[in-house]
C-alpha positions, 0 to 999 in steps of 0.5 A: 251859398254862393261866394259874392258876385256883384255888379259893377260900373264906372262911377255913381251916376243914377242911370242904374235901375235895379231889375228882377231876375227871371225865368230863363227856361227856353220853353217847348215850342217844338223842335229845333229848340237851342243852337249855335247863335251869335253868343261869341260876339266880341264887344267892349263890356261895360259891367261886371260881375265876380266869378261866383255867385247870382246876380240881378240888376242892370247895368250902367254904362261906362265910356267906350274903350278900346277893343280887348287886350290880350294877356295879364293876370286877373288877382282875385281872391277866395276867403276858404279852400274849396271843400273838395276839387271834386265837382260832385264831391259836395253841395258847398259853393267852394266847390263849384266855383272852383269846378266853373274854371276847369270844367265845361258843361253842355249849355251855359248862360249867354252874358253880354254887355249891357244885358241883365243876368236875369235876362241871359239866356240858355246857350250851348257850352260844348253842346251844339244843339238840342231838340225836342218835339214834345218837351220829353225826349231830348236830342243834344248834339256835341260840337266835334273838335272840344278838347280837354286840357292838355295834361296827361294823360287826357293829353288834350284829346277831343271831348265825346259821349262817352265822357258825358256819359261817364260825367252823368254817371257821377251826380246820378249815383245814388250816393252822390250828393249832386243827385239832389239837383238831377230831375227824377226819371231823367235818363240819358243814353248815348247815341253816338259819338257825338249825339246823346239822348235825354228821356224825362218822366214828364214835360219840362219847360226847364230842361236846358235851365237844369243842363246850363245849372252849375250846380249839375253836370260838369263834363270830365274826362273818361280817364278820371275814373282811375286813370289819375286822381281828379281831386289831385290834378283836376282836368276838363275842357273848361277855359281854365288849366289849373296851373297850382294849388297851395292851401291856405295860400292861392289857386292859381290857372293858365288860358286853355290855349285850346278853348273851344271859344274862339279867341277866348279867354283874353287873359293869360291867367287867373291867381286866387289869393286864399286870404281869410280876413276881411282887413287882409284882403281889403289891404291888398286891394287898396294896395292894388294887388287885387283887381276885386273887392267884396266890402263890407257895406260900411266901407263902401263910401269910404272906398269911393272917396278914397280910390274915386276911379274904382268901379262899382257893381250893385247886386241883388243875389238869388240867394237867401239867408234864413232861419231854419227848424230841425225836422220832425224825424230829428225833434219829434217833440220840440216846440217848433213842430208847433207853427205858432213857435216859428211864428214867434221866431219870424216876430222876433226878428227886427228885419228893418235893423239887419237889412241896414245892418247888412246893406247900409241901406240908409247911409249909401242911399243917402249918398247916391247909391241905388238901393233896393228896398225890397226883402226876401220871401222864402223865394229870393228878391232876386227872382222878381215878380217871375217868382218872388212874392213881395212880403209885405204887400197886399198879395202875401195876404194875411201872413204878411203879419208875421214879418212884422217886428213884434216882440210882445206878439212874440211872447203871447205865441210862445206862452200859447205854445206852453214848453217853449222856454226849453233850451235848444242849440242854435248852429251856424258856421263862420264859413261865411265871414265876419259880417254873417257872423254878427248877422247871425248873432244878432238873430241869437239876441233878438230870439233870446229877448222874447224868451227863447233859450238859444245855445250857440255851436258854430260849427265847421263848415266842412265836416259838420255844416255843409255835409250834415246841418244843410242836409237836415241832420241837426237838432235845433234852429240854424241861420245859414244860406240856401243856394242861389239856384238859377232856376227858381223851381229848383228852389222849390224842390230843394225847400220842399220836395223829395231833395234829401238836402230838404233842410227842415224836411218840410212836406206839405201837400198843397205845396207838393201838388203846386210844385207838381203843377210849376214843373210843367206849366208854359205860361210864365204867369200862371207859373209865377202864381203857383209860385206866389201860392207856394210863398203865402202856404210856407209863410203862414205856417213859417216853416222857413223864416226868411230874413233880408240878408242876401236880398238887398243891394250890395256893392263890388269894387273892381280896379279901373283896369279891369274891362269886358264887365258883364254878369251872369247868374248862378256858379258859372261865372269863371266860364260865362264872365271870366272869359270875357275879362281883359286888362286894360294897363 
C-alpha cells in the first residue's frame, strides 16, 4: 500500500470538486503512439501530492506566484525504514517510494498544474518514443544523453539499452517478487544501443501504462550486477542522488545536476526524517521543521485554526483497505470456504462508523471541507466510473445488501454455516500507523459481536506480513491494504488472476473470462462494464470484503512556502511531482 499521498490547496474555498480517476491508456490507434511533447513546460503550480501513493481529486487554484526559485531542502518524513533499497526485492510501498527518487523508468506520468491525477497521461521518461502497428509488437526508442548519477563505479555514464535489458531481467526472473506485475508472455530484445523491441502475447490497450507503472520497471546500471552493491549504494538516473541513509533516523538526497529533464529538479535536495510516532512528526510540522504533514482526520480542524496559512490537499486514493481470507490451499476445511460466512463478515462491519472514524466525515463536512460520500467496492472509489461500481447503487444489484451493517443477518448466516464458532487467527501489521491499528481493532470487535472468535496477531511488516501474509501464505483472516495500481486491470490480475500475490487465491471462471476480455478491450465504456461485472460477481460471493478505508477524502497539510504543487497517481511522485516543487523562502 502506498504511503499517504494527498491533494492540497490554499485555504478552504468550496471550489474543490472531487472527480474520479480513470484509465490513462494510450490506446492502439496505430503507429507513432507516444513521443516527446510539451511535458516539461514550466508553469506556476497550485496544488500538490505527497511523494508517494496515488491520488484523484480536483485542484483548487492558489494565487499566482513568482517564477520558480532554485534551491532549498524539502523536509518531509517517512514513518518506517524502507524494507529494502533494492527496487525489485519485494512488493512493499516503502521500497517503491524510495526507488522513485533514485531510478528512472522508460515512461512516467505527466503531472501538470491544474490537471487532475486521473487525467495525467503517459509520457516518456528516459524513452523518446514508442510505436506499434498492432498493439502486440512495440518499438521503444531511448533518449540519447541520459546520464546515470556521477557516482563510482558508474561515474555519470550514458544510459543505453544494455542497462534496460539488465533491469528487465530483474523483475522478469522467476524468483523475483516483482514478476507479479509483468504481463504474461511479454518479451524484450535489444535492437541497438538506443532501441528496444517488446512483444506481447496479445494486443494490449495499456502496455504503456505498464511501462510507466512505478510498480514495474526501474532502470539500473549494468554495474549493479557485481560491480557494486545497489542496496548499500543505489545508483540510478533519476532526479535525486542518495546522499546518506541512517536507519531509524533519516534518508537524504541531493539534486541530480545532470538530470535529463532540463532545469529540474528545482530544489537542492530532500530530507526524509524517519519518525515512527504520529505525535512526534506532527510536533515537527507544527514547529516549522517539516514542509508536509498527513494528519489524522480528527486533527485537521485544529491545525487549520492554529495555522491559517497552511495549504491543504484533499485526496481520494486508488487504495483499498479490505478483509481477506486464507485460500483453499492453506485452509481447505475452513468455514469461510462457505460464502455465507464471508457474507456474514461483511454484514458484521459497520461501514458508516468506520468511514467517519477514518475520515471524520461529518465534522469536516460541517466545517467546509469537501468530503466524498462514496465507499470503496472491491475496486477502489478512486477509479471512478471507468472502473468503480458504487456498491450502494441500483447497478450493484442484489449483492448491494451485503454492504449493509446487519448483525442479526450475520448471525443467521453463520448459524446456517454450522461450524462458524471455531477460533481463527486474525492478523494485521502495525506498519501502517495508529489510525490503521484502531481501524483493524474495530473490525475485530464487530466480527466478535456476531459470534466469531478472532485471535489477534500483530505481525512484523518486513519479516512476515508483506513477505508471507500479503502473498496468501497465512491461515485465518487478515485486514490490510492493497497496492494502488494506476491501471485498474492490474488490480484484477492481483486479486483474481495468476499473480502469486493473489491474496486469497481466488479463481473464479467467470471473473477469469471477464479479465481476459478487459485486457484487450479498446472501448472504455465496454471495458468499464467488464470491471462492473467482476465486482458484482466478487461481492455476491464476498471473496474479499471491501471496507471504506482508503476510499474517502483524506487531507494533507503543506507549509506556506511550498510551491510547484501538482498531483500524480501511483508511486512515482518523487519523479513526477517533486521535481516541480520549489520553495518560496
